[in-house]
C-alpha positions in Angstrom: 91.1 71.8 124.1 94.1 73.8 125.2 95.2 76.3 123.1 98.7 76.5 121.5 101.2 79.2 122.6 100.7 81.0 119.1 97.2 81.3 119.8 97.4 82.5 122.6 99.3 85.3 121.7 97.1 85.7 119.0 94.5 86.6 121.3 96.3 88.8 123.6 97.6 90.6 120.8 93.8 91.2 119.5 92.8 92.3 123.0 95.9 94.7 122.9 94.6 95.6 120.1 90.9 96.3 121.4 92.2 97.9 124.6 94.1 100.3 122.1 91.5 101.8 120.0 89.5 102.3 123.3 92.2 104.5 123.6 91.3 108.2 123.4 94.3 110.0 121.0 96.9 111.9 122.3 95.7 115.2 119.7 92.0 115.1 120.8 92.7 117.9 123.7 94.9 120.3 121.4 91.7 119.8 118.2 89.6 122.9 118.2 88.5 122.7 114.6 85.9 119.9 113.1 87.8 117.7 110.7 84.3 118.4 108.5 85.6 122.0 108.2 86.9 122.3 104.8 87.7 120.0 101.5 89.4 117.3 103.3 87.6 114.5 101.3 88.2 115.7 97.5 91.6 114.1 97.6 90.6 110.3 97.9 87.2 111.6 95.9 89.3 110.1 92.4 90.3 107.0 94.3 87.0 105.8 95.4 84.9 106.8 92.2 87.3 105.1 90.2 86.9 101.5 92.4 82.8 102.5 92.3 82.9 103.3 96.2 80.9 106.3 97.0 81.2 108.1 99.7 78.1 108.3 101.7 76.7 111.5 102.5 77.0 111.7 106.4 80.5 111.2 105.9 81.5 114.6 104.2 79.1 116.7 106.1 79.0 117.9 109.6 81.0 117.1 113.2 78.2 114.1 113.7 79.2 110.5 113.6 76.0 108.9 113.3 77.8 105.6 112.3 79.8 105.7 115.6 79.3 102.5 118.2 80.4 102.4 121.8 82.7 99.7 121.0 84.3 102.6 118.8 85.9 103.7 122.0 85.1 107.7 122.1 82.7 109.4 120.1 85.2 111.8 118.5 82.7 113.6 115.5 84.4 113.5 112.0 87.9 112.7 113.0 86.6 109.8 114.9 84.7 108.7 111.3 87.6 110.1 109.3 89.9 107.5 111.8 87.5 104.8 111.6 87.2 104.9 107.4 91.3 104.8 107.4 91.3 101.8 109.4 88.2 100.0 107.4 89.9 100.6 103.6 93.2 99.3 105.0 91.1 96.4 106.5 89.3 95.9 103.6 93.0 96.7 101.2 94.1 93.6 103.4 91.5 91.2 102.6 91.4 91.8 99.1 94.8 91.8 98.7 94.6 88.3 100.5 92.0 86.9 98.2 94.1 87.9 95.3 97.0 86.2 96.5 95.5 83.1 97.3 93.7 82.5 94.0 96.9 83.4 92.2 98.5 81.0 93.5 96.4 78.3 93.8 96.2 79.2 89.7 100.2 79.0 89.6 100.1 75.9 91.6 97.8 74.3 89.1 99.9 75.2 86.3 102.7 73.9 88.0 101.5 70.3 88.5 99.6 69.9 85.0 103.2 70.5 83.6 104.7 68.1 86.0 102.5 65.7 84.8 102.1 66.0 81.2 103.6 63.8 78.9 107.4 64.9 78.5 108.8 62.6 76.1 109.3 65.1 72.9 113.0 66.7 74.5 112.1 70.3 72.9 108.7 70.3 75.2 110.5 69.0 78.0 112.7 71.8 78.3 109.6 74.1 77.6 107.8 72.8 80.6 110.8 72.9 82.8 111.1 76.6 82.1 108.3 77.5 82.6 108.1 75.9 85.9 111.2 77.6 87.1 109.0 80.9 85.9 106.0 79.9 88.1 108.2 79.5 90.2 109.3 82.3 90.5 106.2 83.8 90.5 104.7 82.1 93.5 108.0 83.0 95.6 107.3 86.8 94.7 103.6 86.2 95.5 105.0 84.9 99.2 106.3 88.0 100.1 104.9 91.0 101.6 104.5 94.2 101.0 104.5 97.9 102.4 103.1 100.9 102.1 103.6 104.0 104.0 101.3 106.1 105.5 101.3 109.2 107.4 100.3 108.7 110.9 97.2 109.0 111.6 96.5 107.9 115.5 98.6 109.0 117.9 98.5 107.1 121.2 97.8 108.4 124.7 100.2 107.5 127.5 
């Protein structure tokens, strides 16, 4: 089966993303002190602990990267590990946000369908149902929007 243009573009973008991920970071030649030196992890401890997520001991100790795999790109020690964690947390947040969004959208659509199929002979009931449908439609429209979080730049692409 032939690929659609959208599928071709998606695959091309995925290949480009993979290629970019394997490139060294432009800052690598200028970083002398290991990222693991200092108390850099305490800034996110509270957030992760509150979410019930524990940072593995290896993540905060030393400049090694025991979880590194060749497909991750160059082994850059603790800074590479930290950057990979950022990417994985962002991917996890996106996946979880998508699941929450889908659940809420499905439930809103179900409530709208229930209201549309309800017996609306009573004028007061019909008035309330129409008001509820308007409210639910506004909520659904808001769920269809994307949000953007501003983050400090953590990866610098090499030319």
